[in-house]
N, C-alpha and C positions, 0 to 999 in steps of 0.2 A: 754475531761476532763476539768472540771471547778473548780473554787475555790469560796467558799461561805464564806463571812465574817459575823461574828456575831458582832453586835454593830458597823456596818459600819460607822455610823455617828460619833461615838467617835473616830474611827481610822482616819477618814477624818479630823476631827478637830485637832487631834494630829499631823498629817502630815502637815497641814497648819501652826500650831504653830511652828513646827520645821523649816519649810521653812522660815517663817517670822523672826524667831530668827536668823537663819543662815544668811539671807540677811542683817539684822540689824548689826550683829557683823562683817560681812565681810565689810560692808560699813564703819563702824567705822575704820577698819584697812586701808581701801583705803584712807579715809580722813587723817588719821595720816601719811600715806605715802605721800600724796599730800603736807602736811605741811613740811615734811622732804625735799621733792624736792624743795619746795619754799625756805626753809632756805638755802639749799646747793646752789641753783641757785644764791641767793643773795651773798653768799660767793665767788662764781666763777665769778660773773659779774664784768666787768671793773668799775673802779670808777674814777670820776673826781670831781663832786660835790655831788654825792649820789643820783641823780635823778633816775638813772636806777635801783638801788637797791630798792628804795622806790616804783617804778612802778611795781615790780614783785608781782603779786597777785595770789590768788587762789579762785576759785568758790566753794562754799559749796553747795552740791547737794540738791536741793529742788524739782525740777521738773524731771519727768522721761524722759530719752532720748529715742532713738530708741529701740523698742522691750521692753519697760518698764525698761530699764537700767537707773541707776543714774550715772551721769558723774561728775568727779572732774577734773578741768582744772587748770593748773598752766600756767600763761601767763603774758605778759607785757602790762600794761595799757598804750597804745600808746597815748591816749588823755591827759595824765597827763602832767602838765606843768613842765618844767625844773626848778629846784630850783633857785630862784632869777631872773627868766625870764618868766613872765606870757605870753609873746607873742610867746614862743617857746615850742613845744611839744616834749616828749620823743621818739615818734614813729620812726622817721627816724634814730635817733642816736641808738636806741635799735636794730633795724634791722642791721645797719652797724656794730655795735659791736658784734652781734651774728654771722653774716655771713662773714665779711671781714677779711682778714689777715692784721694785723697791729702790730706794736711794742707797747707793753703795756707801759703806762706812768708811771711816778714816783710813784704816789699814788697806782696804780694797782700793781706795783711791791712790794711795802711795804705791801699791803693787802695780796698778795700772800704769802709772807714770814711769815706774822703774822698768817694766817689761815692754812698754810701748804697745800694749794690746788692751782692748776693752775688757775690764774685769766685771763680770756680772752674769745675768741670766743667760740661759741657753749655752752654758760653757761647753758642754759635751757636743751638742749639736753644731755650734759654730765652729769648733775645732775640726770636726769631721768634714763639714762642708768646705772649709778653707783648704783642707789638704786633699780632698777627693781627687781632683784632676792630677795632682802630683803623684799620688799613690797609684792611680790608674795607669799613668804613663810609665811608672817604675815597674809595674807588673807586666805590662805589655813588652817593655824593653827586655826584662828578664826572660820572658817566654821566647822572644825572638832570638836572643843569644843562645838559649838552651837548644832551640830547634836547629841552629846552625852548627852546633858542636857535633862532632862525630867521634865515636869510640868503638 
């Protein structure tokens, strides 16, 4: 038993448009999610001079990753100079603050109280985990909306 389509070129173009639209809308949702993770990571990052907060960056997807995926990455620019110290980089400090157990300093404690979030270790990881379900729901919603649109 087979299926024969009439105007199969029109159907194929329509499916491709739907796929492209879905991908574009889902990608926008992922980028917005990355921006939220970046913002929350900065709020959760320990503070001394502000170098670590300034070094938290996000890539905007331009090139395709593995299997044609576009990737958004929130990361610490480890090569960025510490504010007021062009000879010192953020890298080792950023890793230490993310991984080590330590007592938050006075500025970090004030920041924590002002933002209403815990300022300290695992600032990138905690931000991503906190926002994961919200971002996933946003991407799914964008994909559903795109699939329903007809052009």
